[in-house]
C-alpha positions in Angstrom: 0.0 0.0 0.0 2.9 2.4 0.6 4.1 2.0 -2.9 0.6 2.2 -4.2 0.1 5.5 -2.4 3.6 6.8 -2.9 3.7 6.7 -6.6 0.6 8.9 -7.2 2.0 11.4 -4.7 5.3 11.4 -6.5 3.6 11.9 -9.9 1.5 14.8 -8.5 4.5 16.6 -7.1 6.7 16.0 -10.1 7.5 18.7 -12.7 6.6 17.4 -16.2 9.4 19.5 -17.7 12.0 17.6 -15.6 11.0 14.2 -17.1 14.0 12.5 -18.5 13.2 9.2 -20.3 15.6 6.4 -19.6 16.0 3.0 -21.1 16.8 0.1 -18.8 17.1 -3.5 -19.8 15.5 -4.7 -16.5 12.7 -2.2 -17.0 12.1 -3.4 -20.5 11.9 -7.1 -19.3 9.5 -6.4 -16.5 7.3 -4.0 -18.4 7.2 -6.3 -21.5 6.6 -9.6 -19.7 4.6 -8.0 -16.8 6.3 -10.1 -14.2 8.7 -9.3 -11.3 11.0 -12.1 -10.4 10.6 -13.2 -6.8 13.3 -12.7 -4.2 15.5 -10.6 -6.5 14.6 -7.0 -5.4 14.5 -5.4 -2.0 12.1 -2.7 -0.9 13.5 0.7 0.0 13.4 1.4 3.7 10.8 4.2 3.3 8.2 1.8 2.0 8.7 -1.0 4.6 5.8 -1.4 7.0 6.0 -0.2 10.6 6.2 -2.7 13.5 2.4 -3.1 13.8 -0.3 -2.4 11.2 -3.8 -2.0 12.5 -7.0 -2.5 10.6 -7.7 1.2 10.8 -4.2 1.9 9.3 -5.0 -0.5 6.4 -8.4 1.0 5.8 -6.9 4.5 5.7 -4.3 3.4 3.2 -7.0 1.9 1.0 -8.9 5.2 1.0 -5.7 7.0 0.1 -5.1 4.6 -2.7 -8.6 5.2 -4.2 -8.1 9.0 -4.0 -4.6 8.8 -5.5 -5.9 6.7 -8.5 -8.6 9.2 -9.1 -6.2 12.1 -9.0 -3.6 10.8 -11.4 -6.1 10.5 -14.2 -5.9 14.3 -14.7 -2.1 14.6 -14.6 0.2 15.6 -17.5 1.5 12.5 -19.4 5.1 13.6 -18.5 4.5 13.6 -14.8 6.9 11.0 -13.4 8.4 9.3 -10.4 11.9 8.0 -10.1 12.2 4.3 -9.6 15.4 3.1 -7.9 16.2 0.7 -10.8 14.1 1.9 -13.8 14.8 5.6 -13.6 12.0 8.0 -14.4 8.7 6.4 -15.2 6.1 8.7 -16.9 2.4 8.6 -16.1 1.6 5.7 -18.4 4.6 3.6 -17.3 3.8 4.4 -13.7 0.3 3.1 -14.0 1.5 -0.1 -15.8 4.2 -0.6 -13.1 1.5 -0.2 -10.3 -0.5 -3.0 -12.0 2.5 -5.3 -12.4 3.7 -4.6 -8.8 0.3 -5.2 -7.3 -0.2 -8.4 -9.2 3.3 -9.5 -8.1 2.2 -9.1 -4.4 -1.2 -10.7 -5.0 0.5 -13.8 -6.4 2.6 -14.0 -3.3 -0.5 -13.7 -1.1 -2.3 -16.4 -3.1 0.7 -18.7 -2.7 0.7 -18.1 1.1 -3.0 -19.1 1.2 -2.2 -22.3 -0.7 
């Protein structure tokens, strides 16, 4: 949820004129095949969860996510956020990455339930 909320915030606060497209092989692989390999990446410290997550915290994060998704629809196509490995991702790439990243974690959750 922190990534899901952080990306729209970064997109909103970015300056479209500062967007610098970057090509990355790993970005190309993940965006093309829409899969993130398991166990290869590490989350930056600022997106790691706190010690204890309450139901109220989670519900608040879900509401923030809904608002963030609504807000990014009106943004300039060159709004961007800087991914630690991929470099700048524009609005369209950011939306695609959010979908891929979310599906990656949903697959992990599904496997845990199995």
